[in-house]
N, C-alpha and C positions, 0 to 999 in steps of 0.2 A: 179407750181415747179419753183423755182429761180435756179440761177447758186448754185450747190451743188457739194462737194467732199466727194469722199467715200473712205477710205481707206481700202485697202485688209484685213488687220489683224483686222479691225472692223467689219467684216462682219462673224458672228458666222453662221455655218451651221446647218442646220435643218436636220435632219436624215428621210428619206424616202423610202419607200418599195424598190426602185430601186438604192438608192446612197444619196446624199445630196442635198438641195437647200438653197441658200442663197439669200432672198429677196433683192431688191435695191431701186427700183422707182415703184411707181402707181399712177401716178398723171397727171392732166391736165397740159398743159402749155399754155402760151400766143399764140400759133399757132396751138396747137395741142389738139383734144380731150381727149388724154391720151398718155403719154409715160410710158409703162410698162417695165421693167428690172428686170431679175433674172437671177442668176447663177446656172446651173445644173450640177452635177457631178452624172455620171452613173457609177455603177460597171460592171465589164466586162460581156459581153452577153446581158446586160439590155438594155431596150428602154425608150425612153422619155414618150411614151404614144402608144396606139394605134394610124394608121394612122387617121388623122383628118383633118379638112380644116376649114377656117375662112374669113371673108371678108376683114379684115386688112391685111397688109402685114407686114411680119416678117423677122428678120434676125438670123441668129445664127455666133457667131465668135467664133473659137475655140482656147481654151487655152493651152491645151494638150491633148494626145492621138490621138486615130484615131476612127473615126465614120464611119458606114454606114449610109446615109441618102436617105430615100426612097422619092423621088418626083414624083407625077403622077405615080406610079408603077414602075419606074425605080430607079435602085440602084448607087449610087454615093459614091465616097470615100472624106471623109474631112479630111484633116489633119491638125496639129498645123498651126494656121495662117489663114487658110481657113474662108472666108465669105461666108454664106449660105445665098441667098436672095430668099424667098418664096413669091410667087405673090399671088394674091387675089384668094382664094377659090381653090387653088391647093391643093390636098391631100398629107400630109407629115408625116414625124416622123423620129427619130434619133434614131440609135442602136450603143451601145459601141462594135466597132468591135476588141477591143485591148485585151490584159490580165492583165491590170492595170486600177485602174480608170481614169476615162476622164471626162475633164469640157469643159463646153463652156457658152458663154455669149449669154442670149435670149432677143432680142431687138425689143419690138413692138410700133412703132409710129402709133398711129391710127389719120386719120386725117378725116375731114368732109365728104371726097369723100367714106370713108370706108362703111359708110353707105346706098351708093345709087349704090354700085358696082351692075353689071350683077351677077347673080346667076350663072352663067355658070363659069368654072374655067378659068383662066388667060389662061392657054394652049388652051382650046377650042375655045376662043375669039382671041386669036393670033392677036393682035393688032399692026400693025407695028410701030415701034418706041419706045413701051414699054418694059421695061426690063423683061425678062421672069425668071422663077425659075432657079437658076442655083448656082452651086457652083464655087467660084472664088478662084482661088490659090493666093492671095497676094504675095506669096514668088517667084512665077515664073512669076512676071510682072516686066518689066525693071524698074531699080532705075536710077534717074537721079540726078548726082550731084549737089549741091547748094553750096554758098559760106559757110553755116554754116554747111553741112551735106549732106543729101541727100532726096530724095523724091521719093514714089512710089504710082502712082494713081492706085486704085484697080477697080473702078467704076465711072462711071459718065451718069446718064442716067435719063429720066422721067420714070414714072411706072404708074399702074392704078390708084393708090391712093396718088401719091407723083407729084409735079410739077417737081422736080429734087430730086435724089438719089445721094450723091458723097461720095467717102471713098477714103481716102489717107493714107499713113504712112509716117510721118516725123521723120527724124534723125537728131538729134542735137549731135555734136561732143562737148567733155568735155569743160566748160567754155562758150560755145556758147549760143545764144539765139534767138529768134524770132524778128520780127519786134516788138517794143515796142506798146502797146496799140491797138492790133489788134481787129477790130470791125467787127462783121458778124451780118447778120440779120436774120440767120436760126435757128434753133433749132439743137445743136450737141451734140453728145455722144462721149466722148473721153475715150479709154482704154489703159493704159501705158503697153508696152510691155517689156521693159527693161530699166534699168536705174534709175536713181534719177532725179526727176524735181521740179524745184520752180515754181510754177504756181501762178501768180499775177492777180488778176480779181478786176477790179473798185477799184485798189491800196491796196488791201488786198491780202497777200501772204500766201500760204501753200506749204509744201513738201511733195510729194507723191512717191510711187516708183512701181515698177512690180506688174501688177494684180489689182492695184488701178483704179477707175475709176471716171469720173465727167460729169456732164450735164451743159453746158454754155446756158445759156438764152439770146435768139437775143439781139444783140446790146450792150451787156456787153464788155466793154475793159478788154482785156488780154495780156499777155507776158508771155512766157514759156522760162525757162532757164535750162541748164544742170549743175548741181550743183556735178556730180559725175566726176570721173576719167576714167570712158567708155563712149562711145557714148550712148544716151537714145533714144528710139523709141516710139512713142506713134500713135496710128490710131485714125483718126477722121471719124465719121458717120454723114454726114450732110443732114437733109432733108428738103425742100421747100415744104410749103403747100400754097394754097392759101390765108390762112391767116397768113403768115409771114408777119412781118412788114417789112415797107421800112427801108432801112438805114438812121440814122439821117443826117440832112444836116450840111454841114461844117460851 
């Protein structure tokens, strides 16, 4: 998978028995055995699937609506903007607890370690320093002002199958942009939360709006600029594996 822009309006939904699904990615990357992303919409009262588990680690990013997420037999609320982390082999599922259709992004980064994890659940292993399954309310995290807007750090931790999982939300004020030609050596998925952004990767620019998403391949040069009249926010989910390439030499 190379750097790819996906416009929300270009993702026609497929009807399912419980709502809708929009397939996005299902490919290997330079550093990952697979990146699989789809967007699920559940009708009121419906659940994603019966409680299940798997050795790779998964994230759910709630776009809209209210969900009841079951993790290791415990029920948790996840509202708009919540990031749900599901550690290896922890039983889980999600149910629309609201009265309207509700939508979330499903993100599966599969690393080489996913194939050799202990058959016990992450909760049973309880390895110190490894991120446990959790619902992270990004909206409740402190916002730090920056010269161009603000930044919220949602999580930054090693996990059972990632050397590091980091997620943050950047807000750019109108007319502001990031530093030019940022280079990052990790796999990154970006979801546009609000506003209109012009994103330039390796000299090629594209404009995308709220709901849209993109994958950045390691070491591609990128610059983001707010082209709208209101603040624009985007959430970055960055995963480091043992196969992540080194940054290019200066």
